[in-house]
C-alpha positions as CSV (number, residue, x, y, z in Angstrom):
1,M,-20.0,48.1,22.7
2,T,-23.4,50.1,23.1
3,G,-24.2,53.7,22.4
4,E,-24.2,54.1,26.6
5,G,-20.6,55.9,27.5
6,L,-20.0,57.5,23.9
7,I,-19.1,60.9,23.1
8,P,-22.3,62.9,21.4
9,M,-20.8,63.5,18.1
10,Q,-21.8,67.1,18.1
11,R,-19.0,67.4,20.4
12,I,-16.3,66.3,19.0
13,Q,-17.7,67.9,15.1
14,R,-17.0,71.6,17.1
15,S,-13.9,69.8,17.5
16,I,-13.2,68.8,13.5
17,L,-11.1,71.5,11.8
18,L,-9.5,71.8,7.7
19,L,-5.8,72.1,7.7
20,R,-3.5,70.8,5.5
21,R,-6.4,69.7,3.3
22,E,-7.0,67.3,6.3
23,R,-9.8,66.7,8.6
24,V,-7.9,66.9,12.5
25,I,-8.7,67.2,16.1
26,L,-6.3,70.2,17.9
27,D,-4.1,68.6,20.8
28,R,-6.2,70.0,23.8
29,D,-9.6,69.0,21.9
30,L,-8.3,65.7,22.6
31,A,-6.9,65.8,26.1
32,E,-9.7,67.2,26.6
33,L,-12.3,64.7,25.1
34,Y,-10.0,61.9,27.1
35,G,-9.8,63.7,30.1
36,V,-6.3,63.9,30.2
37,E,-4.2,66.8,30.7
38,N,-2.5,68.4,27.2
39,R,1.2,68.0,28.6
40,A,0.0,64.5,29.2
41,L,-1.0,63.5,25.7
42,K,1.9,65.0,23.6
43,Q,4.1,63.2,26.2
44,A,2.7,60.2,25.1
45,V,2.6,61.0,21.5
46,K,6.6,61.6,22.3
47,R,7.1,58.2,24.4
48,N,6.4,56.4,20.8
49,P,7.0,59.1,17.6
50,D,7.3,55.6,15.5
51,R,3.9,55.5,15.8
52,F,2.4,58.7,14.8
53,P,3.9,59.5,11.1
54,S,3.1,62.4,9.7
55,D,0.0,60.6,8.0
56,F,-1.0,60.8,11.3
57,M,-0.6,63.6,13.1
58,F,1.6,66.6,12.7
59,E,3.1,69.9,14.3
60,L,1.5,73.4,13.5
61,N,3.4,76.1,11.9
62,E,3.1,79.1,12.8
63,T,1.4,80.2,9.7
64,E,-1.2,78.1,10.8
65,V,-1.7,78.9,14.5
66,A,-1.8,82.5,13.6
67,F,-4.8,81.4,10.7
68,L,-6.4,79.8,14.1
69,V,-6.0,82.6,16.4
70,S,-7.4,84.8,14.5
71,Q,-10.5,82.3,14.1
72,S,-10.7,82.4,17.1
73,V,-10.7,78.3,17.4
74,I,-7.5,79.0,19.7
75,P,-7.9,82.1,22.2
76,S,-4.6,83.3,22.4
77,K,-1.0,82.0,21.3
78,R,-0.2,82.8,25.5
79,E,-1.6,80.2,26.0
80,L,-0.2,76.9,23.8
81,G,2.4,77.8,26.4
82,G,5.5,78.3,23.8
83,A,4.7,74.2,22.0
84,A,2.8,74.2,18.9
85,P,-0.1,72.3,18.6
86,Y,-0.5,69.0,17.0
87,A,-2.7,67.9,14.7
88,F,-4.0,64.6,15.1
89,T,-5.6,62.7,11.6
90,E,-8.9,59.9,12.0
91,Q,-6.0,57.3,12.1
92,G,-3.9,59.9,14.9
93,V,-6.8,59.7,16.9
94,A,-7.0,55.9,17.0
95,M,-3.7,55.6,17.2
96,L,-3.7,58.0,20.2
97,S,-6.5,56.9,20.9
98,S,-4.0,52.8,21.8
99,V,-1.0,54.8,23.2
100,L,-3.9,56.3,26.2
101,R,-5.0,53.1,27.2
102,S,-8.0,54.4,28.8
103,S,-11.1,54.0,28.5
104,Q,-12.7,57.5,28.0
105,A,-9.9,57.1,25.1
106,V,-11.7,54.4,23.9
107,Q,-14.8,55.8,23.5
108,V,-13.8,59.0,21.5
109,L,-12.4,56.3,19.3
110,F,-15.9,55.0,18.5
111,S,-17.5,58.1,18.8
112,V,-15.6,59.5,16.0
113,Q,-15.8,56.1,13.7
114,N,-18.9,56.2,14.3
């Protein structure tokens, strides 16, 4: 695959956070990068739980959510709609790309790995 269609690295780098000593991207940011609704992304994960072990993805706890809100990473808890965000490691991003099977998901995967 050539560089055409790849997501700009700056856009991805802005989405990377350090949580639990892991570099992760939140579900809402991945949904935006993939061009899908966040609820569709979460449904894909819930339909394939065996593909997302704890070293691929984890759900944020209340302390982590409060921290991200205080740092303005998440504008408000209300924006989450009552559901805790998922955080995906690089391996989780790769697995999510295969589960979603969209061309944009493949572009994100190649951009993250480069």
